[in-house]
N, C-alpha and C positions, 0 to 999 in steps of 0.2 A: 961748678959748685963754688969755687973761690970768688966769683962773681957776685953769687946769691948772698955768701956770707958777708962780702963787704957792704953790700947793697942793704942788708938787714943791719949791720953794724952802723952804717950811716943814718938809716932812718932812727935807730934807736937813740944815737947821739942827738940828731936834731930833736927828737921828741923829748930827751933829757933836758936841753937847753930851753926848750918851751915850757916845760913845766918848772923850772928853776926860775926863770924869767917872771912868768905868770904868778909864782907863788911869792914874789919880792913887791908886787905892784899892789898899791891900795887905789882902786878907781871910784872910791865913793862919788856918787854922781845922784843928782835928784832923780826919785823913781816913784814907782807905784807902789813898791813892797819891797821890803827886806827879807830874803829867803835864807833861815837858817837851817843848814843841814843837821840831821840827827846825828846822834853817837850814842854810846851806851847810857843806859841809866840804870839806877839799882833801887826798885820798889818805890819809883818815884821821885828819887834824888838823882839829879844830873852826875855823870861821872865828872872828872876833872876836865876832859875833854869837851864835852858837851856844855859844861857850865863856862869855859872860855868862849866856846862859840856864841853862847846865850848872851853873856855878858857883852861882848862885840857888838851882837845885834843892838842890844838894849842901849848901847852908847850910841850907836847909829840913829836909832829911833829918836833919842833925846836930843840929839844934835839936828834933827829936821830934816834927815835926808829922805825920808818916808814916812807916812802915817798908819802903816799897815806892816807888821811881822808876820811872816809865815813860818811855822815850825814844821819839821818833817820827821818821818821815822815810824816804822809800823811796831806791832807788839811782837818782840821775839820769842820764839818758844820756850815757855817756862816763866816769862813775865807776867804780869797782871797789868800792867799799864804800857802804853805806847811811848816811844822816845819823843813823840810829838806832844802827847798830853803831859809828860813830865816838863818838857820844855815850857809849854802854856803856863802851867802852875807856878815854875820857876819865875818866868818873866812877870807875871802877875805880883808873885811876892817881892820882886825888887821894883814895883811900881809902875810898870806898864799897864794901861788901862785894860780890862778883859775883852772890850769891844774892839780892841787893836791888834788882837793876837788871833790868827787863824790856824786851826789845827788841822793837819794833812796827814793823817796817820796810814796812808798806805804807801807801799814802797818798802822793799826789803833791801834794795840796792840803790845807789845814785841815779841810775836810769829811771826805775820804778817810782822812787820820789819825785825825780823832776816831771815825769809824765802826768802825775796826779796834780802836781803845782801848776803846771804850764796850761793843764785842761781847764782848771779853775780861773786862773788868772785871765787867761784870754777869753774865757766867756764873760767875765765880768769887765771886759776892756782896760784891764791893766798889764800891758806887756814889759813894762820897764821895770827890771828888778836890780837889787844889789844882793848878790850871792855872798853867804857867810860861811866860812868853813876853815878848817886848817889850811895853811898855805900850800902844801903839797897837793891839795884836792882840786884846786881852783883851775887849772888849765882844762881839765876833763870835764869840771863842772859846768865851766863856761860854753864849751863845746856842746854838752848834752843840753843846755837852757837855748842855745841860738838853734840847734836842729828841731827844737820843738816850737820854734816861732817867737822866743822872747829876746828882747833886747836887754843883754845882760852884762852887768858891771861886776868886778869882784873886789871884795874887801877882807884880807886875811887876818884871822885871829893873830894877836901878838902874844898871848899869854898860855898858848896851850902847852901842856907838858910835852906833848911830840916835838914842838919847835924849841924847846928850852936847851936841848943839847943836840948839835948839829950832827953828831954820830947818830943818834936816833932817827931824826929827820931825814937824814940821807937815805936810809932804808926805804922810806916812805916814798922819796923823790925818785929812788930808782924803780920801785914797783909801778908808780904811777906813768913813769916814761915807757914801760913795757902795755900799759892799757891805752893810752893816747893813741898809738896807731891803729890798735883793734877797733876803737871807736871811729876813728878814721874810715877805715875800711867797711866797716859796718855800714856806713853812711853811702857808700858807693854802689854797694849791692841793692838788688831791687827788693 
């Protein structure tokens, strides 16, 4: 039993280090699309977390890293608009041309959103993506994208309220460290 506990602790520690390292890397790279992961929206108005992600994606777009932004996120029960649609409206409002923003409103989870995005991008011959989300989220997000056949780089938001205080961000980093091995195990199972 002690060996199992030590093994689990070691896996968790390795996972935490991986999540922390990836959270600090900005891998912006020429890509086919910038994929901005959804977060809460309030009646069409992005939450501060979603707005930080959208602003970062818009900055990458303006800097020429890709000529398409894909926004994700489904309609959460009780909402009238999807996170993706709120994201698209926001991006157009800050000057991104409407034809350069693709709305992918499927997926209530990271996996679900990435499955919808990957299906569309791969069908269009656009496998190279820059993934935009909060720093804590990027290691798992990159694994999901690669699992689905995308060539993925990550670019963390720098202005998210989650990252503004390390004590807040630490809770998210610790939770992601527990999710990463689950994703890896899921990949090994038939």
